[in-house]
N, C-alpha and C positions, 0 to 999 in steps of 0.2 A: 519544486518543491520549496520554492523560496518563496514564492508568494502564500505557498500553502503554510507554512510554518511563520510566515509574520502573520499572517490573519488571526493564526493560534495567537499568537501572543498578542494579536489588540485584544481578542475575546476576553484573555485571560487579564489583561488590563484592564477592562472596561469592568470586568466582574469582581475585580480585586482580589482575585488568586495569584498567589505568588510563585507558583512553579511556572518556569521558562521554559521554551524547548529554542534551542540553534542551530542554524545552517550553516556552517562557513567552510569551503576549502574542500566540499565535497563531506566532510562530516556533521553528523548531525550528532547533539546532543541536548539531552535534557540533565536539569540541576536538581530533582527530587525525585526518586535516586538517582544518584549522580552515573550517569551511563553513557557513554557514546557509541553512535552507528556507524559504520565507514560508507557510507550511501556511495560513492563513485565506485568501489568495487564490489558493489552488488549489482552492478547494470548486465554486468555479462556473464554466461554462464557457459561451458564448450562440453559438448558430450561425445566420446569419442566416435559412436554409433548408436545407430537406433533400429529398430527395427518394426514393421508395421506392426498395428493390433491385431491383424487376421494371424499373423505368428505369434507372435508373443504377447500370450493374456493377460501379463503383469503390466499395467500403464506405469509409465514414467514417471515421477514424481520432480514437479517443479519447487523447489520451496518460493515463498515470498518473499521478496526483500526484509532484513531485519527493519531497515531505517522506515520503510514504509509502516511497517506492524507500531515501531515505537512513535510515528508522527499522529496515525489516528489512534492509538490506544491516548494519546494525549488531549488530541481534540472532543475526543466523545467522553475522556473523563472530566474535561472545562462543562461541557454541555449536560454532561450528566447531575453534576454536581446541584445545578439550580433547573432540575427537573420538573420542579410543580410550576413553574413560572412556563406558561403557554403562549406567552405572547413570543418565546424565542425561536427563534426559525432553525428547524433541525441541520445538521451542519452539513455542507456540500464535502464531498470526501473528492479526493484528484484519482482520477483513473489512473490503472499503470496500463502501460504500453507493453505488449510480447513483439518478438519482430522473432522470425523464426527463420532463419536461414539452410539451408543445408542441399546436399548433391546426391541425386540418387542412384543405385548401382548403376546404370549407363553412364553415369557421369552429370546430367543433365541437373542445374541448378534450379533450385524452386527458392520460392521466397513468399511468407506468409504473416503479415499483420494483424494483432488482436488486441481490441481495448478492454481493459477487465474492470469494470465499475461498482463499485462496493456499494450495497443496498442493506441498510437495516430494515427490519422490522419489529423487534421487538427492544421496549429498553426496562427498566427499574432504573429506581436513584443507584440501583448498584452494579446492574449487566447492562448487556446490551445484547442482542445476537442478530448477526450480519451474513450475507451471503457474499461472491464477489462472484459477477457474471460476467463471462467472456463473450464479445461480441466479436466473427471476424470481418474484418474491412478491408482486406486484401488478399 
């Protein structure tokens, strides 16, 4: 998050944009509109129990960290403002990492790691469409 925020601010400064994003002590803040998101509190989530998809047909929803959404939105906003400048390189978004740790009904511990990559595939000067693609690492 630290390097992503620094790169976003560098882009803003180079393009003459006044909006800034700040990451300090686990807090992500933007100045226009004034908004703060507590990244350090969004890095862990606990579920009391989960049942296999073969038993429970309703998926368990995972929320994207608000701070990640805010940081990506700011970066894409800067990029889309100067959308007609074809020389600019498409922004690279940092992947999210999802680590799942759980015990099954027999008490056996499991550990899985996923990397979730941001891929944008359509953009106009006013909007973009993207998807998050998970890849299992272990």
